C-alpha positions as CSV (number, residue, x, y, z in Angstrom):
1,M,115.9,128.8,126.2
2,I,112.3,130.1,126.5
3,W,111.0,132.8,124.2
4,A,108.1,135.1,125.0
5,S,107.1,135.6,121.4
6,W,107.8,134.6,117.8
7,S,109.8,137.8,117.5
8,D,112.1,136.8,120.3
9,F,112.5,133.4,118.7
10,F,113.5,134.8,115.4
11,S,115.8,137.4,116.9
12,M,117.6,134.6,118.9
13,G,118.8,137.0,121.6
14,G,120.3,139.4,119.0
15,Y,122.1,136.6,117.0
16,G,119.2,135.8,114.7
17,F,120.9,137.2,111.6
18,Y,123.9,134.9,112.1
19,V,121.8,131.9,113.2
20,W,119.2,132.1,110.3
21,G,121.9,133.2,107.9
22,S,123.9,130.0,108.7
23,Y,120.8,127.9,108.2
24,L,120.1,129.6,104.8
25,V,123.7,129.1,103.6
26,A,123.7,125.5,104.7
27,F,120.3,124.9,103.0
28,A,121.6,126.6,99.8
29,C,124.7,124.4,99.8
30,I,122.7,121.2,100.3
31,A,120.2,122.2,97.6
32,G,123.0,123.1,95.2
33,E,124.8,119.8,95.8
34,I,121.6,117.8,95.1
35,A,121.0,119.8,91.9
36,L,124.6,119.1,90.8
37,V,124.3,115.4,91.5
38,F,121.1,115.1,89.5
39,N,122.7,117.1,86.6
40,R,125.7,114.8,86.7
41,K,123.5,111.7,86.7
42,R,121.6,113.0,83.7
43,T,124.8,113.8,81.8
44,L,126.3,110.4,82.6
45,L,123.2,108.5,81.4
46,K,123.2,110.5,78.2
47,H,126.9,109.6,77.6
48,L,126.3,106.0,78.4
49,S,123.3,105.9,76.0
50,L,125.5,107.4,73.2
51,I,128.2,104.8,73.9
52,H,125.6,102.0,73.8
53,E,124.1,103.3,70.6
54,S,127.5,103.6,68.9
55,T,128.4,100.0,70.0
56,K,125.1,98.7,68.6
57,E,125.8,100.5,65.3
58,E,129.3,99.1,65.1
59,K,128.0,95.5,65.7
60,R,125.4,96.0,63.0
61,N,128.0,97.2,60.5
62,E,130.3,94.3,61.3
63,T,127.6,91.7,60.6
64,T,126.6,93.4,57.3
65,S,130.2,93.5,56.0
């Protein structure tokens, strides 16, 4: 498809709203998924750190008893 101007490109033959809206929704979903993955990784690392610290504390208490 050949467009005569940028306006024609963005209007996509009258379907621009649906085309660009679909891209926007897809981009929002991908960005949201990436944000959720990073948030989950941060939470998991925090929990693992707490588990590691409590394990070290228990071992220290066992050796002093």
